[in-house]
PAZAPA-4460 file (N, C-alpha, C; in steps of 0.05 Angstrom, whole numbers, plus 32768, in hexadecimal, padded with zeros to 4 digits):
% residues 199
    n_x    n_y    n_z   ca_x   ca_y   ca_z    c_x    c_y    c_z   seq   type   mol
   7DDB   812E   85A5   7DDE   812D   8588   7DD4   8112   857E     1      X     A
   7DC2   8112   856A   7DB7   80F9   8560   7DCB   80E9   8550     2      X     A
   7DC9   80CF   8551   7DDB   80BE   8542   7DD0   80BB   8526     3      X     A
   7DE1   80C1   8512   7DD8   80BF   84F6   7DDE   80A3   84EC     4      X     A
   7DD0   809A   84D7   7DD6   8080   84CB   7DF3   807D   84C3     5      X     A
   7DFF   8093   84BA   7E1B   8091   84B2   7E2E   808B   84CA     6      X     A
   7E27   8095   84E1   7E38   8090   84F9   7E37   8073   8501     7      X     A
   7E20   8066   84FD   7E1E   8049   8504   7E31   8039   84F3     8      X     A
   7E36   8042   84DB   7E49   8033   84C9   7E65   8035   84D4     9      X     A
   7E6A   8049   84E4   7E85   804B   84F1   7E86   803C   850B    10      X     A
   7E71   8040   851C   7E72   8035   8537   7E6D   8017   8539    11      X     A
   7E5C   800C   8528   7E56   7FF0   8529   7E6F   7FDF   8522    12      X     A
   7E7D   7FE4   850C   7E96   7FD4   8507   7EAB   7FD8   851D    13      X     A
   7EAD   7FF0   8527   7EC0   7FF6   853D   7EBA   7FE6   8556    14      X     A
   7EA0   7FE4   855D   7E98   7FD5   8574   7E9D   7FB7   8570    15      X     A
   7E99   7FAD   8558   7E9E   7F91   8552   7EBC   7F8B   8554    16      X     A
   7ECC   7F9D   854A   7EE9   7F98   854B   7EF3   7F99   8568    17      X     A
   7EE8   7FAB   8578   7EF0   7FAD   8594   7EE8   7F94   85A3    18      X     A
   7ED0   7F89   859D   7EC7   7F70   85AA   7EDA   7F59   85A3    19      X     A
   7EE3   7F58   858A   7EF6   7F43   8582   7F11   7F46   8590    20      X     A
   7F1B   7F5F   8591   7F35   7F64   859E   7F34   7F5D   85BB    21      X     A
   7F1E   7F63   85C9   7F1C   7F5D   85E5   7F16   7F3F   85EA    22      X     A
   7F05   7F33   85D8   7EFC   7F18   85DC   7F12   7F03   85D9    23      X     A
   7F25   7F07   85C6   7F3A   7EF3   85C2   7F4C   7EF1   85DA    24      X     A
   7F57   7F07   85E4   7F68   7F04   85FC   7F59   7EF9   8615    25      X     A
   7F3F   7EFF   8617   7F30   7EF5   862E   7F2D   7ED7   862D    26      X     A
   7F2B   7ECB   8615   7F29   7EAE   8612   7F44   7EA2   861B    27      X     A
   7F5A   7EAE   8613   7F74   7EA4   861A   7F78   7EA6   8638    28      X     A
   7F6F   7EBC   8644   7F72   7EBF   8661   7F61   7EAA   8670    29      X     A
   7F49   7EA5   8666   7F38   7E91   8673   7F45   7E75   8671    30      X     A
   7F51   7E6F   865A   7F5E   7E55   8657   7F76   7E54   866A    31      X     A
   7F85   7E69   866C   7F9C   7E6A   867E   7F94   7E66   869B    32      X     A
   7F7E   7E72   86A3   7F76   7E70   86BF   7F67   7E56   86C5    33      X     A
   7F56   7E4D   86B3   7F45   7E36   86B9   7F4E   7E1C   86AC    34      X     A
   7F62   7E1D   869B   7F6A   7E05   868D   7F7A   7DF1   869D    35      X     A
   7F7B   7DD8   8693   7F8B   7DC3   869F   7FA8   7DC5   8695    36      X     A
   7FBB   7DC2   86A7   7FD7   7DC4   869F   7FE0   7DA9   8693    37      X     A
   7FEC   7DAB   867B   7FF5   7D94   866B   8011   7D99   8661    38      X     A
   8022   7D84   8661   803D   7D87   8657   803E   7D79   863C    39      X     A
   804A   7D87   8628   804E   7D7C   860D   806C   7D7A   8607    40      X     A
   8074   7D63   85FD   8090   7D5F   85F5   8094   7D6D   85DA    41      X     A
   80AA   7D7C   85D8   80AF   7D8C   85C0   80CC   7D8C   85B8    42      X     A
   80D1   7D94   859F   80EC   7D98   8595   80EC   7DB2   8586    43      X     A
   8102   7DC1   8586   8103   7DDA   8576   8106   7DD4   8559    44      X     A
   80FB   7DE5   8548   80FD   7DE2   852B   810E   7DF8   851F    45      X     A
   8107   7E11   8525   8114   7E27   8518   811A   7E3D   852D    46      X     A
   8133   7E3F   8536   8139   7E51   854C   8138   7E6E   8544    47      X     A
   8138   7E75   852A   8138   7E91   8522   8128   7E95   8509    48      X     A
   8113   7EA4   850C   8101   7EA9   84F5   8100   7EC7   84F1    49      X     A
   810D   7ED1   84DC   810F   7EEE   84D7   80F4   7EFB   84D2    50      X     A
   80E0   7EEB   84C8   80C7   7EF7   84C2   80B6   7EFC   84DB    51      X     A
   80BC   7EEF   84F0   80AB   7EF2   8508   80BB   7EFC   8520    52      X     A
   80D2   7F06   851C   80E2   7F0E   8533   80F0   7EF7   8540    53      X     A
   80FD   7EFC   8556   810C   7EE7   8562   80FA   7ED5   8572    54      X     A
   80F9   7EBB   8569   80E6   7EA8   8575   80F1   7E8C   8572    55      X     A
   80E3   7E7A   857F   80E9   7E5E   857D   80D0   7E50   8572    56      X     A
   80D4   7E42   855B   80BE   7E32   8551   80C0   7E16   855C    57      X     A
   80AA   7E0C   8566   80AA   7DF2   8574   8099   7DDE   8565    58      X     A
   80A2   7DC5   8566   8092   7DAF   855B   808E   7D9A   8571    59      X     A
   8076   7D90   8573   806F   7D7E   8589   806F   7D61   8580    60      X     A
   8074   7D4F   8592   8071   7D33   858C   8055   7D2C   8583    61      X     A
   8041   7D3A   858E   8026   7D35   8586   801F   7D41   856A    62      X     A
   8033   7D4E   855E   802F   7D58   8542   803A   7D44   852E    63      X     A
   8046   7D2E   8538   8051   7D19   8527   803B   7D08   851B    64      X     A
   8038   7D08   8501   8022   7CF9   84F4   8025   7CDB   84F8    65      X     A
   803E   7CD1   84FA   8042   7CB5   84FE   8036   7CAC   8519    66      X     A
   8038   7CBE   852D   802C   7CB8   8547   800E   7CBA   8546    67      X     A
   8004   7CCF   8539   7FE7   7CD3   8539   7FD9   7CBD   8529    68      X     A
   7FE6   7CB1   8515   7FDA   7C9C   8505   7FD4   7C83   8516    69      X     A
   7FE1   7C80   852C   7FDD   7C68   853D   7FC6   7C6B   8550    70      X     A
   7FBA   7C82   8551   7FA5   7C88   8566   7F89   7C80   855C    71      X     A
   7F78   7C77   856E   7F5C   7C72   8567   7F50   7C8C   855E    72      X     A
   7F41   7C8B   8547   7F34   7CA3   853C   7F43   7CB0   8526    73      X     A
   7F5C   7CA7   8521   7F6B   7CB4   850C   7F5F   7CB2   84F0    74      X     A
   7F53   7C9B   84EA   7F47   7C97   84D0   7F33   7CAC   84C8    75      X     A
   7F22   7CB4   84DC   7F0E   7CC8   84D6   7F1A   7CE3   84D0    76      X     A
   7F2F   7CEA   84DF   7F3E   7D03   84DA   7F4B   7D03   84BE    77      X     A
   7F58   7CEC   84B8   7F66   7CE9   849E   7F52   7CEB   8487    78      X     A
   7F3B   7CDE   848A   7F27   7CDE   8474   7F1B   7CFA   8470    79      X     A
   7F18   7D08   8486   7F0E   7D24   8483   7F22   7D35   8474    80      X     A
   7F3C   7D31   8479   7F50   7D40   846A   7F51   7D37   844D    81      X     A
   7F4E   7D1D   8448   7F4E   7D14   842C   7F36   7D1E   841C    82      X     A
   7F20   7D22   8429   7F08   7D2C   841B   7F0B   7D49   8413    83      X     A
   7F19   7D59   8423   7F1E   7D75   841E   7F3B   7D7C   8422    84      X     A
   7F4C   7D73   840F   7F69   7D75   8413   7F73   7D92   8416    85      X     A
   7F64   7DA6   840C   7F6E   7DC1   840D   7F64   7DD0   8426    86      X     A
   7F54   7DC3   8436   7F49   7DD0   844E   7F54   7DC4   8467    87      X     A
   7F56   7DD5   847C   7F60   7DCC   8495   7F4A   7DBB   84A3    88      X     A
   7F52   7DA5   84B0   7F40   7D94   84BF   7F46   7D98   84DC    89      X     A
   7F32   7DA1   84EB   7F35   7DA4   8508   7F30   7D89   8515    90      X     A
   7F41   7D83   8529   7F3E   7D6A   8537   7F42   7D6E   8555    91      X     A
   7F3C   7D59   8565   7F40   7D5A   8582   7F50   7D43   858B    92      X     A
   7F66   7D49   8598   7F79   7D34   85A1   7F75   7D30   85BF    93      X     A
   7F71   7D17   85C7   7F6E   7D11   85E4   7F89   7D0A   85EF    94      X     A
   7F91   7D17   8604   7FAB   7D12   8612   7FA5   7D08   862E    95      X     A
   7FB7   7CF6   8637   7FB4   7CEC   8652   7FCD   7CF2   8662    96      X     A
   7FCA   7CF7   867C   7FE1   7CFE   868C   7FF4   7CE7   868E    97      X     A
   800E   7CED   8693   8022   7CD8   8693   801E   7CC4   86AB    98      X     A
   8023   7CAB   86A5   8021   7C96   86BA   8037   7C99   86CE    99      X     A
   804F   7C9C   86C4   8067   7C9F   86D6   806D   7CBC   86DB   100      X     A
   8073   7CC3   86F4   807A   7CDF   86FA   8095   7CE6   86EE   101      X     A
   8099   7CFF   86E9   80B2   7D08   86DE   80C9   7D04   86F2   102      X     A
   80E1   7CFC   86E7   80F8   7CF9   86F8   810A   7D12   86F8   103      X     A
   8101   7D27   86EB   810F   7D40   86EB   80FC   7D56   86F3   104      X     A
   8106   7D6F   86F4   80F5   7D86   86FA   80E1   7D8A   86E4   105      X     A
   80E8   7D84   86CC   80D5   7D87   86B5   80BF   7D73   86B7   106      X     A
   80A6   7D7C   86B6   808F   7D69   86B7   8090   7D54   86A0   107      X     A
   8085   7D3D   86A5   8084   7D28   8690   806E   7D2F   867C   108      X     A
   8073   7D29   8662   805F   7D31   864E   8046   7D1F   864F   109      X     A
   802F   7D2B   8648   8016   7D1C   8645   8018   7D0D   862A   110      X     A
   8008   7CF7   8628   8009   7CE6   8611   7FEF   7CE5   8602   111      X     A
   7FEF   7CE5   85E7   7FD6   7CE3   85D8   7FCB   7CC7   85D9   112      X     A
   7FB0   7CC5   85DB   7FA3   7CAB   85DC   7F8C   7CA8   85C8   113      X     A
   7F83   7CBF   85BD   7F6D   7CBD   85A9   7F6B   7CD7   859A   114      X     A
   7F5F   7CD6   8582   7F5B   7CEE   8572   7F40   7CEC   8564   115      X     A
   7F33   7D03   855F   7F19   7D02   8553   7F12   7D1D   8547   116      X     A
   7EFC   7D1E   8538   7EF3   7D37   852B   7EE1   7D48   853E   117      X     A
   7ED8   7D3C   8554   7EC8   7D4B   8567   7ED4   7D47   8583   118      X     A
   7ECE   7D59   8595   7ED9   7D56   85B1   7ECD   7D3D   85BE   119      X     A
   7EDD   7D2E   85CC   7ED2   7D16   85DA   7EBE   7D1E   85EF   120      X     A
   7EAA   7D0D   85F3   7E95   7D12   8606   7E9C   7D0A   8622   121      X     A
   7EAD   7CF5   8625   7EB1   7CE9   8640   7ECF   7CE7   8646   122      X     A
   7EDB   7CFD   864C   7EF8   7CFD   8654   7EFA   7CF2   8670   123      X     A
   7F10   7CE3   8675   7F16   7CDB   8690   7F22   7CF2   869F   124      X     A
   7F25   7CEF   86B9   7F30   7D05   86CA   7F4D   7D0C   86C3   125      X     A
   7F5B   7CF8   86B8   7F78   7CFD   86B1   7F7B   7D02   8693   126      X     A
   7F66   7D0B   8685   7F68   7D11   8669   7F5F   7D2D   8662   127      X     A
   7F69   7D38   864C   7F61   7D51   8641   7F5F   7D4D   8623   128      X     A
   7F51   7D60   8616   7F50   7D60   85F9   7F5C   7D7A   85EF   129      X     A
   7F6D   7D78   85DA   7F7B   7D8F   85CF   7F72   7D92   85B2   130      X     A
   7F6A   7DAA   85AA   7F62   7DAE   858E   7F7A   7DB3   857C   131      X     A
   7F7A   7DA6   8565   7F8F   7DAA   8551   7F83   7DAC   8536   132      X     A
   7F95   7DB1   8522   7F8E   7DB4   8506   7FA0   7DA4   84F5   133      X     A
   7F95   7D95   84E2   7FA4   7D86   84CF   7FA0   7D92   84B3   134      X     A
   7FB6   7D9A   84A6   7FB4   7DA5   848B   7FCE   7DA0   847C   135      X     A
   7FCC   7D95   8464   7FE3   7D8E   8454   7FF7   7D7D   8463   136      X     A
   7FED   7D6A   8472   7FFD   7D57   8482   800E   7D65   8497   137      X     A
   8005   7D7D   849F   8012   7D8B   84B5   7FFD   7D8E   84CC   138      X     A
   8007   7D89   84E4   7FF6   7D8B   84FC   7FFF   7DA3   850D   139      X     A
   7FEC   7DB4   8514   7FF2   7DCB   8525   7FDD   7DCD   853B   140      X     A
   7FE6   7DD9   8552   7FD4   7DDD   8569   7FD2   7DFA   8571   141      X     A
   7FDF   7E0C   8562   7FE0   7E28   856B   7FF3   7E2D   8581   142      X     A
   8005   7E1B   8586   8018   7E1C   859C   8035   7E1A   8592   143      X     A
   8039   7E1F   8578   8053   7E19   856B   8068   7E2F   856C   144      X     A
   8061   7E46   8577   8075   7E5C   8577   8078   7E68   8592   145      X     A
   8091   7E6A   859B   8097   7E76   85B5   80A9   7E8E   85B0   146      X     A
   809F   7EA6   85B7   80AF   7EBF   85B4   80C0   7EC3   85CC   147      X     A
   80DA   7EC5   85C8   80ED   7EC7   85DE   80EE   7EE3   85E9   148      X     A
   80EE   7EE5   8604   80F2   7EFF   8610   810E   7F0A   8609   149      X     A
   810F   7F24   8605   8127   7F31   85FC   813F   7F2A   860E   150      X     A
   813A   7F2B   8629   8150   7F27   863C   8158   7F0A   863F   151      X     A
   8149   7EF7   8634   814F   7EDA   8637   8157   7ECC   861D   152      X     A
   8156   7EDB   8608   815A   7ED1   85ED   8173   7EC0   85EA   153      X     A
   818A   7ECC   85F0   81A4   7EBE   85ED   81A6   7EA5   85FF   154      X     A
   819D   7EA8   8617   819F   7E92   862A   818E   7E7B   8621   155      X     A
   8175   7E80   8618   8164   7E6A   860F   8170   7E5C   85F6   156      X     A
   817A   7E6C   85E3   8185   7E60   85CB   819E   7E50   85D2   157      X     A
   81AF   7E5A   85E4   81C7   7E4A   85EB   81BF   7E30   85F8   158      X     A
   81AB   7E30   8609   81A2   7E18   8617   8196   7E04   8603   159      X     A
   8186   7E0E   85EF   817B   7DFD   85DB   8191   7DF1   85CA   160      X     A
   81A4   7E01   85C2   81BA   7DF7   85B2   81CA   7DE1   85C0   161      X     A
   81CE   7DE5   85DB   81DC   7DD2   85EB   81CC   7DB7   85EC   162      X     A
   81B2   7DB9   85F0   81A1   7DA1   85F1   81A2   7D93   85D6   163      X     A
   81A1   7DA2   85C0   81A2   7D95   85A5   81BD   7D87   85A1   164      X     A
   81D3   7D92   85AB   81ED   7D85   85A8   81ED   7D6B   85B8   165      X     A
   81E2   7D6C   85D0   81E3   7D55   85E2   81CF   7D3F   85DC   166      X     A
   81B7   7D47   85D2   81A2   7D33   85CF   8199   7D2F   85B3   167      X     A
   81A4   7D3E   85A0   819D   7D3A   8584   8180   7D42   857E   168      X     A
   8171   7D30   8571   8156   7D37   8569   8141   7D35   857F   169      X     A
   8149   7D2D   8596   8135   7D29   85AC   813E   7D37   85C6   170      X     A
   8141   7D52   85C4   814A   7D61   85DC   8134   7D61   85F1   171      X     A
   813C   7D62   860B   8127   7D63   8620   811B   7D7F   8622   172      X     A
   8108   7D84   8610   80F9   7D9E   8610   80DC   7D99   8611   173      X     A
   80CD   7DAC   861C   80B0   7DA9   861C   80A3   7DC3   8621   174      X     A
   8089   7DC3   861D   8078   7DDB   8622   8061   7DD3   8633   175      X     A
   805E   7DE1   8649   8046   7DDE   865A   8031   7DF0   864F   176      X     A
   8019   7DE5   864B   8003   7DF5   8641   7FEB   7DF2   8655   177      X     A
   7FD8   7E03   8651   7FBE   7E00   865F   7FA9   7DFA   864B   178      X     A
   7F99   7DE6   8650   7F84   7DDD   863D   7F69   7DDF   864B   179      X     A
   7F56   7DEB   863C   7F3B   7DED   8647   7F29   7DDA   8638   180      X     A
   7F11   7DD7   8642   7EFD   7DC6   8636   7EFA   7DCD   8618   181      X     A
   7EF6   7DB9   8607   7EF3   7DBC   85EA   7F0D   7DC2   85DC   182      X     A
   7F24   7DC1   85EB   7F3E   7DC1   85DE   7F4C   7DDB   85DB   183      X     A
   7F41   7DF2   85E4   7F4F   7E0B   85E3   7F68   7E0A   85F5   184      X     A
   7F7F   7E15   85EC   7F97   7E13   85FB   7FA8   7E2C   85F8   185      X     A
   7FB9   7E30   860C   7FCD   7E46   860C   7FE7   7E3B   8618   186      X     A
   7FFE   7E44   860D   8018   7E3C   8619   801D   7E4B   8633   187      X     A
   802A   7E3D   8645   8030   7E49   8660   804E   7E4B   8665   188      X     A
   805C   7E35   8660   8079   7E33   8668   8088   7E24   8652   189      X     A
   809F   7E2E   864B   80B2   7E1F   863A   80C7   7E13   864B   190      X     A
   80CA   7DF8   8649   80DF   7DEA   8658   80F6   7DE4   8646   191      X     A
   810E   7DED   864D   8126   7DE7   863E   8138   7DD7   8652   192      X     A
   8139   7DBD   864E   8145   7DAC   8663   8134   7DAE   867C   193      X     A
   8140   7DB5   8693   8132   7DB8   86AC   812E   7DD5   86B3   194      X     A
   8132   7DE7   86A0   812E   7E04   86A5   8113   7E0D   8698   195      X     A
   8103   7E1B   86A8   80E9   7E24   869E   80E9   7E41   8698   196      X     A
   80DD   7E48   8681   80D9   7E64   8679   80BB   7E69   8675   197      X     A
   80B1   7E7C   8684   8094   7E81   8683   808E   7E91   866A   198      X     A
   8077   7E8B   865E   806E   7E9A   8647   8063   7EB5   8650   199      X     A
***
């Protein structure tokens, strides 16, 4: 049966949508398999969001503008935001592995050392670059939400609440991520104290 012009109008958009559906998870899988493991220090923001189901919203120390303003390259990122205040500015944050090893089961967090509008050309062996977005004085990395497994929900929330009571605004929490060249990243493990929960 010959393909009519009308049938191309159906099959071409369908093929494009299928390529997109398949392509996005494959990028995440590639990052998970080939990426460098990095630990980020985090604190919970909103333990219950009715609009998104039961989840934990996370904020990272590297999302703190006061910290980012101290880094080499910040002025270029800030000026790009000032020139187009209604648009998101994509940036690249260089992180370096911790100098001191962790004294607990939880890995020590990596530390930011530079920021820029383009990926750095010459990373050291102990550095990675993480892509982020600055908009309306908010910094995001696409790693801010952790959906809790149904069978672990109460346990995770109880542990987070206990850490908040004991440590206030700086509970010992973190997220292990995998980062690939050019800053693509996926979350791997949520650390609540010294207990690890795989994503």
